[in-house]
Backbone as a chain_set.jsonl record, in Angstrom:
{"seq": "XXXXXXXXXXXXXXXXXXXXXXXXXXXXXXXXXXXXXXXXXXXXXXXXXXXXXXXXXXXXXXXXXXXXXXXXXXXXXXXXXXXXXXXXXXXXXXXXXXXXXXXXXXXXXXXXXXXXX", "coords": {"N": [[32.123, 39.942, -62.674], [34.497, 38.653, -62.559], [34.455, 36.846, -64.375], [34.837, 38.172, -66.749], [32.661, 39.498, -67.578], [32.313, 42.084, -68.955], [32.196, 43.532, -71.617], [30.349, 44.713, -73.121], [27.558, 47.129, -72.988], [25.413, 45.72, -72.315], [26.366, 43.683, -70.981], [26.885, 44.689, -68.445], [24.493, 45.374, -67.191], [23.637, 43.489, -65.091], [25.671, 43.506, -63.259], [25.387, 46.048, -62.652], [22.867, 46.251, -61.358], [23.311, 44.572, -59.319], [24.763, 46.041, -57.731], [22.821, 48.234, -57.292], [21.048, 47.09, -55.77], [22.278, 46.093, -53.608], [23.063, 48.665, -52.588], [20.379, 49.815, -51.903], [19.49, 47.712, -50.27], [21.327, 48.432, -47.874], [20.514, 50.978, -47.33], [17.801, 50.349, -46.597], [18.745, 49.192, -44.27], [19.631, 50.738, -42.616], [17.567, 52.7, -42.373], [15.196, 51.341, -42.077], [12.604, 51.79, -43.509], [9.378, 51.729, -45.313], [9.395, 52.781, -47.692], [12.076, 51.817, -48.42], [11.73, 48.994, -48.656], [9.759, 48.888, -51.041], [11.257, 50.027, -53.053], [13.405, 48.238, -53.263], [11.689, 46.148, -54.064], [11.002, 47.083, -56.529], [13.443, 46.851, -57.737], [13.923, 44.324, -57.625], [12.177, 43.188, -59.329], [13.032, 44.403, -61.846], [15.548, 42.876, -61.788], [14.401, 40.515, -62.323], [13.454, 40.863, -65.205], [15.916, 41.399, -66.441], [16.813, 38.844, -66.05], [15.51, 37.41, -67.93], [15.982, 38.949, -70.202], [18.756, 38.403, -70.505], [18.69, 35.531, -70.786], [17.542, 35.469, -73.448], [19.378, 36.823, -74.833], [21.653, 35.301, -74.449], [20.966, 32.97, -75.685], [20.338, 33.767, -78.341], [22.798, 34.506, -79.288], [24.201, 32.342, -78.881], [22.711, 30.595, -80.85], [23.143, 32.21, -83.458], [26.171, 31.76, -83.389], [26.308, 29.169, -84.021], [24.861, 28.66, -86.268], [26.321, 30.213, -88.078], [28.772, 28.697, -87.831], [28.064, 26.239, -88.773], [26.408, 26.092, -91.738], [24.468, 24.289, -92.742], [22.884, 23.266, -90.795], [20.761, 21.188, -89.009], [17.336, 21.401, -87.556], [17.111, 20.221, -84.878], [19.891, 19.758, -84.03], [20.664, 22.15, -84.296], [19.323, 23.17, -82.072], [20.512, 21.625, -79.807], [22.822, 22.995, -80.097], [22.641, 25.169, -79.547], [21.609, 25.305, -76.92], [23.884, 24.097, -75.434], [25.935, 25.781, -75.957], [28.542, 27.866, -76.216], [28.08, 30.367, -74.693], [26.651, 29.979, -71.42], [23.253, 28.992, -71.862], [21.205, 29.266, -69.965], [22.22, 30.545, -67.632], [21.779, 33.2, -67.019], [19.393, 32.984, -65.875], [20.007, 32.715, -63.05], [19.503, 35.551, -61.969], [16.713, 35.73, -62.209], [16.236, 33.929, -60.225], [17.311, 35.293, -57.99], [15.586, 37.408, -57.99], [12.906, 36.405, -57.517], [13.588, 35.171, -54.85], [14.172, 37.55, -53.318], [11.76, 39.18, -53.76], [10.113, 37.121, -52.3], [11.005, 37.625, -49.878], [10.106, 40.186, -49.563], [7.313, 39.909, -49.398], [4.535, 40.681, -47.71], [5.999, 42.183, -46.155], [6.469, 43.238, -42.744], [7.412, 46.323, -42.453], [5.868, 47.398, -44.53], [3.315, 46.992, -43.876], [3.154, 48.477, -41.123], [3.286, 51.22, -42.438], [1.084, 51.373, -43.88], [-0.733, 51.503, -41.857]], "CA": [[33.263, 40.718, -63.049], [35.719, 37.653, -62.614], [34.385, 36.165, -65.722], [35.204, 39.084, -67.77], [31.415, 39.966, -68.418], [32.175, 43.422, -69.081], [32.461, 43.543, -72.98], [29.645, 45.584, -73.859], [26.608, 47.647, -72.111], [24.314, 44.904, -71.832], [26.504, 42.813, -70.111], [27.058, 45.388, -67.365], [23.216, 45.469, -66.56], [23.6, 42.619, -64.026], [26.622, 44.2, -62.324], [24.537, 47.681, -62.22], [21.722, 46.003, -60.719], [23.671, 44.13, -58.087], [25.059, 47.293, -56.999], [22.056, 49.179, -56.953], [20.467, 46.004, -54.784], [23.016, 46.247, -52.366], [22.655, 50.054, -52.012], [18.927, 49.528, -51.61], [19.396, 46.941, -48.789], [22.277, 48.968, -47.245], [19.52, 52.105, -47.164], [16.691, 50.103, -45.595], [19.123, 48.489, -42.922], [19.631, 52.025, -41.949], [16.262, 53.52, -42.235], [13.999, 50.348, -41.932], [11.279, 52.178, -43.963], [8.765, 50.986, -46.016], [9.994, 53.033, -48.919], [13.169, 50.916, -48.806], [11.097, 47.542, -49.087], [9.102, 49.189, -52.188], [12.329, 50.332, -54.129], [13.883, 46.875, -53.221], [10.802, 45.482, -54.797], [11.276, 47.332, -57.986], [14.89, 46.497, -58.003], [13.89, 42.848, -57.806], [11.585, 43.315, -61.031], [14.218, 44.319, -62.767], [16.584, 41.655, -61.838], [13.563, 39.412, -63.416], [13.507, 41.413, -66.651], [17.239, 41.117, -66.782], [17.204, 37.561, -66.139], [14.625, 37.063, -69.132], [16.808, 39.519, -71.288], [19.974, 37.701, -70.659], [18.408, 34.496, -71.696], [17.127, 35.876, -74.521], [20.782, 37.264, -75.602], [22.62, 34.133, -74.564], [20.191, 31.842, -76.739], [20.689, 34.594, -79.771], [24.193, 34.517, -79.565], [24.65, 30.77, -79.148], [22.326, 30.319, -82.238], [23.893, 32.771, -84.366], [27.468, 31.189, -83.863], [26.1, 27.757, -84.449], [24.305, 28.715, -87.679], [27.456, 30.656, -88.701], [29.949, 27.586, -87.959], [27.311, 24.95, -89.612], [25.598, 26.811, -92.218], [23.444, 23.59, -93.163], [22.5, 22.453, -89.472], [19.221, 20.734, -88.806], [16.942, 22.076, -86.622], [17.512, 19.504, -83.692], [21.209, 19.918, -83.89], [20.803, 23.613, -83.88], [18.789, 23.411, -80.68], [21.228, 20.986, -79.006], [24.152, 23.592, -79.795], [22.163, 26.524, -78.854], [21.445, 25.124, -75.463], [25.047, 23.852, -74.983], [27.107, 26.361, -76.789], [29.724, 28.667, -75.445], [27.631, 31.061, -73.62], [25.461, 29.317, -70.857], [22.06, 29.765, -72.111], [20.381, 29.125, -68.719], [22.911, 31.085, -66.466], [20.799, 34.344, -66.47], [18.279, 32.718, -64.947], [20.115, 33.271, -61.458], [18.754, 36.974, -61.757], [15.223, 35.504, -62.011], [16.082, 33.162, -58.971], [17.468, 36.471, -56.893], [14.41, 37.966, -58.228], [11.82, 35.612, -56.504], [13.798, 35.033, -53.445], [14.051, 39.014, -53.238], [10.199, 39.32, -53.672], [9.538, 36.379, -51.289], [11.622, 38.396, -48.608], [9.521, 41.321, -49.108], [5.98, 39.54, -49.597], [3.859, 40.981, -46.391], [7.011, 42.615, -44.915], [6.287, 44.241, -41.535], [7.743, 47.563, -42.685], [5.048, 48.062, -45.204], [2.124, 46.998, -42.971], [3.327, 49.864, -40.477], [3.278, 52.203, -43.189], [-0.611, 51.383, -44.306], [-1.706, 51.768, -40.485]], "C": [[34.658, 39.622, -63.299], [35.626, 36.672, -63.733], [34.633, 36.792, -66.696], [33.649, 39.662, -68.386], [31.208, 41.151, -68.295], [32.623, 44.012, -70.318], [31.613, 44.574, -73.289], [28.451, 46.173, -72.664], [25.69, 46.592, -71.414], [24.799, 43.834, -70.758], [26.97, 43.597, -68.454], [25.524, 45.652, -66.495], [23.309, 44.468, -65.194], [24.51, 43.133, -62.925], [25.922, 45.425, -61.764], [23.585, 47.122, -61.2], [22.016, 45.258, -59.263], [23.986, 45.229, -57.099], [24.107, 48.186, -56.501], [21.193, 48.256, -55.828], [21.0, 46.372, -53.58], [23.045, 47.662, -51.608], [21.409, 50.06, -51.443], [18.915, 49.042, -49.968], [20.304, 47.761, -47.638], [21.069, 50.395, -46.667], [18.414, 51.508, -46.195], [17.373, 49.422, -44.093], [19.333, 49.72, -41.828], [18.559, 52.652, -41.73], [15.208, 52.602, -41.809], [12.657, 51.012, -42.224], [10.512, 51.444, -45.007], [8.907, 51.288, -47.43], [11.472, 52.167, -49.359], [12.791, 49.702, -49.278], [10.505, 48.002, -50.664], [10.271, 49.576, -53.117], [13.323, 48.914, -54.266], [13.102, 46.102, -54.162], [11.036, 45.728, -56.405], [12.526, 46.87, -58.488], [15.0, 44.93, -58.43], [13.119, 42.698, -59.106], [12.409, 43.265, -61.716], [15.262, 43.629, -62.768], [15.606, 40.521, -62.77], [13.504, 39.631, -64.707], [14.903, 41.222, -67.177], [17.683, 40.06, -66.836], [16.582, 36.936, -67.583], [15.51, 37.632, -70.304], [17.94, 38.763, -71.407], [19.815, 36.193, -71.156], [18.435, 34.521, -72.959], [18.482, 36.134, -75.368], [21.525, 36.082, -75.67], [22.242, 33.179, -75.728], [20.645, 32.564, -78.214], [22.043, 34.283, -79.947], [24.773, 33.274, -80.084], [24.146, 30.355, -80.774], [22.989, 30.93, -83.514], [25.341, 32.269, -84.861], [27.258, 29.968, -84.271], [25.734, 27.744, -85.948], [25.549, 29.324, -88.711], [28.692, 29.586, -88.92], [29.313, 26.432, -88.93], [26.139, 25.495, -90.424], [24.131, 25.806, -92.53], [22.882, 22.646, -91.859], [21.101, 22.429, -89.485], [18.761, 21.444, -87.628], [17.249, 21.689, -85.088], [18.832, 19.864, -83.141], [21.562, 21.272, -83.637], [20.214, 24.211, -82.502], [19.929, 22.817, -79.562], [22.483, 22.368, -79.052], [23.867, 24.889, -79.404], [22.256, 26.369, -77.376], [22.697, 24.887, -74.752], [26.177, 24.46, -75.752], [27.838, 27.236, -75.819], [29.484, 29.627, -74.19], [26.332, 30.107, -72.878], [24.04, 29.538, -71.058], [21.03, 30.057, -70.923], [21.34, 30.108, -67.32], [22.503, 32.362, -66.198], [19.813, 34.194, -65.852], [18.63, 32.813, -63.374], [19.321, 34.434, -61.394], [17.439, 36.644, -61.569], [15.179, 34.533, -60.427], [16.239, 34.309, -57.73], [16.417, 37.048, -56.771], [13.396, 37.719, -57.21], [12.259, 35.443, -55.321], [13.72, 36.669, -52.725], [12.507, 39.465, -52.888], [9.528, 38.37, -52.607], [9.605, 36.923, -50.186], [10.558, 39.468, -48.282], [7.969, 41.163, -49.04], [5.575, 39.742, -48.108], [4.883, 41.374, -45.36], [6.465, 43.495, -43.94], [6.43, 45.798, -41.836], [6.689, 47.976, -43.796], [3.815, 47.761, -44.68], [2.074, 48.231, -41.935], [2.976, 50.966, -41.217], [1.442, 52.507, -43.721], [-1.279, 51.667, -43.072], [-1.891, 53.198, -40.273]], "O": [[35.594, 39.824, -64.073], [36.496, 35.845, -64.008], [34.712, 36.145, -67.74], [33.547, 40.175, -69.501], [30.216, 41.575, -67.703], [33.401, 44.963, -70.241], [32.192, 45.522, -73.82], [28.466, 45.682, -71.535], [25.322, 46.613, -70.239], [24.089, 43.257, -69.935], [27.332, 42.921, -67.491], [25.491, 46.063, -65.335], [22.914, 45.02, -64.167], [24.111, 43.175, -61.761], [25.913, 45.722, -60.569], [23.603, 47.674, -60.099], [21.25, 45.29, -58.301], [23.576, 45.311, -55.941], [24.323, 48.866, -55.498], [20.647, 48.927, -54.952], [20.369, 46.874, -52.649], [23.05, 47.813, -50.387], [21.417, 50.38, -50.255], [18.557, 49.606, -48.934], [19.907, 47.675, -46.476], [20.977, 50.594, -45.455], [18.138, 52.077, -45.139], [16.721, 49.197, -43.074], [19.232, 49.674, -40.602], [18.572, 53.302, -40.685], [14.286, 53.088, -41.154], [11.705, 50.905, -41.45], [11.081, 50.509, -45.569], [8.671, 50.462, -48.312], [11.805, 51.968, -50.527], [13.385, 49.235, -50.25], [10.943, 47.271, -51.552], [9.969, 49.271, -54.271], [13.895, 48.636, -55.321], [13.676, 45.428, -55.018], [11.201, 44.872, -57.274], [12.625, 46.51, -59.661], [15.785, 44.409, -59.222], [13.622, 41.96, -59.953], [12.716, 42.229, -62.306], [16.006, 43.7, -63.746], [16.036, 39.845, -63.705], [13.497, 38.655, -65.456], [15.035, 40.886, -68.354], [18.735, 39.85, -67.44], [17.183, 36.07, -68.218], [15.766, 36.919, -71.275], [18.178, 38.395, -72.557], [20.692, 35.673, -71.846], [19.16, 33.796, -73.64], [18.602, 35.659, -76.497], [22.039, 35.736, -76.734], [23.04, 32.711, -76.541], [21.237, 31.921, -79.081], [22.325, 33.691, -80.988], [25.452, 33.041, -81.084], [24.885, 29.94, -81.667], [23.325, 30.234, -84.472], [25.756, 32.253, -86.02], [28.141, 29.548, -85.019], [26.228, 26.943, -86.74], [25.687, 28.969, -89.881], [29.428, 29.585, -89.906], [30.006, 25.815, -89.738], [25.0, 25.423, -89.964], [22.997, 26.284, -92.568], [22.52, 21.477, -91.992], [20.357, 23.339, -89.85], [19.51, 21.996, -86.822], [17.553, 22.513, -84.226], [18.959, 20.23, -81.973], [22.517, 21.611, -82.939], [20.477, 25.29, -81.972], [20.198, 23.48, -78.56], [23.003, 22.67, -77.977], [24.722, 25.661, -78.971], [22.878, 27.163, -76.67], [22.806, 25.319, -73.604], [27.168, 23.836, -76.132], [27.589, 27.183, -74.615], [30.152, 29.763, -73.165], [25.357, 29.646, -73.473], [23.564, 30.395, -70.313], [20.183, 30.949, -70.966], [20.906, 30.184, -66.17], [22.832, 32.788, -65.092], [19.26, 35.117, -65.253], [17.744, 32.959, -62.532], [18.325, 34.325, -60.679], [16.877, 37.293, -60.686], [14.199, 34.51, -59.683], [15.524, 34.301, -56.728], [16.036, 37.337, -55.636], [13.054, 38.479, -56.304], [11.383, 35.532, -54.461], [13.193, 36.825, -51.624], [12.193, 40.028, -51.839], [8.492, 38.742, -52.055], [8.656, 36.913, -49.403], [10.146, 39.696, -47.145], [7.305, 42.132, -48.672], [6.167, 39.075, -47.26], [4.843, 41.113, -44.158], [5.977, 44.552, -44.341], [5.517, 46.519, -41.434], [6.71, 49.196, -43.955], [2.981, 48.506, -45.195], [1.064, 48.933, -41.89], [2.285, 51.791, -40.619], [0.835, 53.57, -43.851], [-2.432, 52.089, -43.159], [-2.568, 53.6, -39.327]]}, "num_chains": 1, "name": "protein.A"}
């Protein structure tokens, strides 16, 4: 929000996922159910997908900008300008990181074991 990441619908995906994740964690904090953990795992999988999508969108935008600004750009220079462009190409990777941490937290979670007994 503070970075002005609200220009179009695709930019709202991370904010929406964060809001959903906080809601699910609040639900789990109150209910302590296996269902809450399963829903959290689904949300973390969506974080992973959103991270990959974000990287693709950032790289594509940087590449389009570089080819527009420098029509005769060579491949290596295009790669450099794409990675170091105005949009940080790997910044959406933080969503992937959060997803992996969340999935590690839920791996063999006790709430899931109680449910299966």
